[in-house]
N, C-alpha and C positions, 0 to 999 in steps of 0.2 A: 723545471725548466728555468735556465738562466738568463735573463735578458741584459744586452749590452748594446749601446748605440754604435752603429755602422763606423763612424768618425770616430771613437774610441777605439774600435777594434782594431781599425786600420792604423792610428796611430801607435798603439801596442807593439802589432806587428813591426812596424818599421822601428821600433826603438830597439826590438830584438835583433834585429840585421844588420842596424847600425852599431850595435856592440858587439857581434860577432868576429871574433871568437871566443868574446868573455860572455857571460851571461847577466842578464839584470833582473833586480827585483822591484816592483813600482806598487805602492798602495794604491786602492781603487776605492772610490765611494759610488753610493747611490742615490737615486733623485725617484720620487714616486712619478710614475706614467702621467700623471695628472698635471704634473709642472711641464711636461713635455709637449713640443707641438706637434700635432696631427699624430698622434697614436691611437690604434684602437684598443689598446691594452685598458683594464680597469685601473681607475686612477690610484688607487694603493699599490699597485705593482710593482716592486723596487726593479728599477734598472740603471744597471751600470753607466755612469756619465762622465766621469772627472778622475783625474789620476793627481798624484802628488809626486812632482820631481823627485827621482831616486837619490839625487846629490844636496837637495834643499837642507841648509843647516848643518852642512858636515864639516863646518870650523867647530861649532859648538860641540858638535857630538864625537869629534875626535880629543877634544880638550876634558869635555865634561863627563860624556859618556850619555848624552842626554839627546833624543831625537826631537828637535823642535821642527824640522820639517813637516812631519805628519802630526795633525790634529789628533791626541788620545781619545781614543771610542768611537773615531767619526769615520773608521774605513771597515767596509765590510766585505773586502777582496781583496786579492795580490794576483798580479802579474810576474811569471815569471819566464825568461826565456831559456831555453834548453839548445845552445848550438851542437851539441852531441847527436840531435836528432832524436832523440826517444822522447814519446807524445804520452807523457803520463806525470804523477807527482813522485819525485823523489823524496829520500828522507833527508836531503839537504836542503828543500825549499823551506822557505819562511810558510809556514801554514796560516790559513786564514778560512771563515765561514764557505769561501768560494776561490779556487786557485785556477787562474787561466795561464793556460802553456802555450806556448808557441816555440816552434822549430822551422830548420830551413824547409823548403826554400823560402820562409818568409811572407807569406801571403794567407790570407783569409782562411785557405781550407788547411792551413795548418796550425791552426788555433783551436784549443779544446778548453772546456770548464770541467772542472772536478770539485769534489765536496771534499774536506777535510782530510776525510776517510781514503780519498786517492780513488771514489768513484766516479766514473765520468757522467756529466750531466749534460741534457739535451740545451744546448746553446742556439739563441735565436738573436740575430741581427735585426737592431730597430732602427727602420729610417727616420730617425727624429732627431731635432737639436735641443739640448737643455739650453734654458731662459738665457739671455745675454748677461753677464756680471760684469762689475766695474769695482775697482778698488778707489777708495776717498781718502784723502789724504788731510 
C-alpha cells in the first residue's frame, strides 16, 4: 500500500494538467505518519507529503550537469504525467521506489501508484497536513 496526502495528490494531478501536452517528472519525499496531523496510521508509516519543483536548479544543471534542485538520497518517489493517456509505467519514465502516474482527465481517479517493476500498488489518500515549515535566513 502507498500513502499520499490528498493535498499532494491534487497538486500533482494539477501539475500534469498544466503541462499537458508535455509530460512532467517531479521528485517526491515522505514523512512518517506520526509527524502528520490527525491520521490513524501507525507512526512509522511513510506518507508522501512533499515534492521538489521540477525546474529548481535548472541553470546549474544546464551548465554543470548537476541537479541541485533535489537533495540527493532524500526522495523516495517520482511523479510522471502521461498526456497520451496510458496509466502505467513506461520505459521512458524516471524510476524510483514508487512511481505515481497521472493521465487525462487529470483528476484523482486518473492517478495511480506503481513499484519500480511497473506493478500497480494500492493507493490511499490521507486527509492530513504535514507540519508547517519555514525558511530562515
